[in-house]
C-alpha positions in Angstrom: 9.5 -2.2 -7.4 11.5 -3.6 -4.8 8.6 -2.8 -1.8 6.7 -5.2 -4.6 8.9 -8.0 -4.4 9.7 -8.2 -1.2 6.0 -8.3 -0.5 4.9 -10.6 -2.7 7.3 -12.8 -1.4 6.5 -12.8 2.7 2.8 -13.2 1.3 2.9 -16.3 -0.6 3.8 -17.4 2.8 1.8 -20.6 3.9 -1.0 -19.0 6.7 0.7 -20.6 9.7 3.5 -18.3 9.4 4.4 -16.0 11.9 4.5 -13.4 9.4 1.2 -11.1 10.5 3.1 -8.3 11.7 5.6 -8.5 9.4 3.1 -8.3 6.1 1.4 -6.0 8.3 3.6 -3.6 8.5 5.0 -4.3 4.9 1.3 -3.5 3.4 1.3 -0.3 5.4 4.7 0.6 3.7 3.0 0.6 0.7 1.7 2.9 -2.0 -1.9 2.2 -3.5 -0.6 1.5 -6.4 1.4 -0.7 -5.4 -1.2 -2.4 -3.5 -4.0 -2.4 -6.2 -0.7 -4.2 -9.0 0.0 -6.7 -6.4 -3.8 -7.1 -5.2 -5.2 -7.3 -8.5 -2.2 -8.6 -11.0 -0.6 -6.7 -14.0 -3.2 -7.7 -16.0 -6.6 -7.7 -14.3 -8.9 -4.8 -16.3 -7.1 -6.5 -19.1 -8.8 -10.5 -17.2 -12.2 -7.8 -16.6 -13.1 -6.5 -19.5 -12.7 -10.5 -21.5 -15.3 -11.5 -18.5 -19.0 -12.3 -17.8 -20.6 -8.9 -16.5 -21.9 -11.1 -13.4 -17.9 -12.6 -13.4 -16.9 -9.0 -13.2 -18.8 -7.7 -10.3 -18.4 -10.7 -8.6 -14.4 -10.3 -9.0 -14.7 -6.6 -7.8 -16.8 -8.1 -4.5 -13.8 -9.8 -4.4 -11.0 -7.4 -4.4 -13.6 -5.2 -2.2 -12.8 -7.6 0.2 -9.3 -8.5 0.0 -8.6 -4.6 0.8 -11.3 -4.4 4.1 -13.0 -2.1 1.7 -17.1 -3.3 3.0 -17.8 -0.1 1.2 -16.9 -0.6 -2.2 -18.3 -4.9 -1.3 -21.5 -3.3 -0.7 -21.8 -1.4 -4.6 -20.7 -4.1 -6.2 -23.3 -6.9 -4.9 -26.0 -4.0 -5.7 -24.6 -3.7 -8.9 -24.6 -7.7 -9.7 -28.3 -7.7 -7.5 -29.9 -6.9 -11.4 -27.8 -9.1 -12.7 -29.1 -12.7 -10.8 -32.8 -14.8 -11.0 -31.7 -17.5 -7.8 -33.2 -16.5 -5.2 -30.0 -18.0 -3.0 -28.0 -15.4 -4.7 -30.0 -12.3 -4.4 -30.0 -12.5 -0.4 -26.4 -12.9 -0.1 -26.5 -10.3 -2.1 -28.5 -8.2 -0.5 -26.6 -9.7 3.1 -23.4 -7.9 1.4 -24.4 -4.4 -0.1 -27.0 -4.3 3.6 -23.7 -4.5 5.8 -20.5 -2.2 6.9 -19.5 -4.9 9.4 -17.1 -7.0 7.0 -17.6 -10.1 9.3 -21.3 -10.3 8.0 -20.1 -8.7 4.8 -17.6 -12.1 4.6 -19.8 -14.6 5.7 -22.9 -14.0 2.9 -19.8 -14.2 0.2 -18.9 -18.0 1.5 -23.0 -18.2 0.2 -22.1 -16.5 -2.7 -19.4 -18.0 -3.6 -21.1 -21.5 -3.2 -23.6 -20.3 -5.5 -20.9 -18.6 -7.7 -19.6 -22.1 -7.7 -22.9 -23.9 -9.1 -22.7 -22.1 -11.9 -19.1 -22.9 -12.9 -19.5 -26.5 -12.1 -22.5 -26.1 -14.7 -21.1 -24.3 -17.1 -23.0 -21.6 -16.7 -20.0 -19.4 -16.1 -18.1 -19.3 -19.8 -14.0 -18.3 -17.6 -11.7 -20.3 -16.3 -11.5 -19.9 -12.3 -10.1 -21.6 -9.2 -11.9 -22.8 -6.6 -10.1 -21.5 -3.6 -9.6 -22.7 0.5 -9.4 -21.2 3.3 -8.8 -23.1 6.6 -8.8 -20.2 9.0 -11.9 -18.3 7.4 -14.9 -18.5 9.4 -13.7 -18.8 12.7 -11.2 -21.7 12.2 -14.8 -23.6 9.6 -13.1 -22.2 6.5 -14.5 -21.1 3.6 -14.1 -21.3 -0.3 -14.1 -18.2 -3.2 -13.8 -18.3 -7.0 -10.7 -16.4 -8.2 -8.6 -16.1 -12.1 -5.9 -16.9 -11.1 -4.0 -19.2 -9.2 -2.6 -16.3 -7.3 -4.3 -16.2 -3.6 -6.3 -13.4 -2.9 -7.8 -14.0 0.1 -11.3 -12.4 0.8 -12.0 -14.0 4.6 -8.8 -12.8 6.0 -8.4 -9.2 3.8 -5.0 -7.2 4.7 -4.5 -9.6 7.7 -3.3 -12.7 6.1 -4.3 -12.2 2.0 -1.7 -14.3 0.7 -3.4 -17.3 3.0 -5.2 -20.4 1.5 -4.9 -23.0 -1.7 -6.1 -23.9 -4.6 -9.3 -26.7 -4.5 -10.3 -27.0 -8.3 -9.5 -25.9 -11.5 -12.9 -25.5 -13.1 -12.7 -24.6 -17.1 -14.6 -23.2 -19.1 -17.0 -25.5 -21.1 -17.3 -27.6 -18.2 
């Protein structure tokens, strides 16, 4: 537990901090179970059971990218593809599932996130979600993503800087 507490305090530092090497070292020394608890929170399973299948799949893609796991991101994208009808979303999901290159997957994820944001804004997604922004993503151009809680777990920076970013907007259910 002490390692998790220390890691959480380190990971909540700002994007511009020079603790990258410390974060990397701490992350390498953590068990898979501790990492999972830190990445998804203690009640992530409960949260996912309350989500729509589409939102749950999107969160699976997000978590896979946070974990730098292109295979899991591809599998979750394939699952989500059966749930969507919008061509732009299907194209983004195909790009994620059709590649094992994290950089390419993250670029497509940015497009997918924009589509999910539009759905959340229009009330097509019933869960309360947080629209997050990382200014360092996409080679400094910045990128956004949705999450189910205010704690930042950055899918664009992965394990290099998982706490980089900030909440830009809260999208409440029934918007």
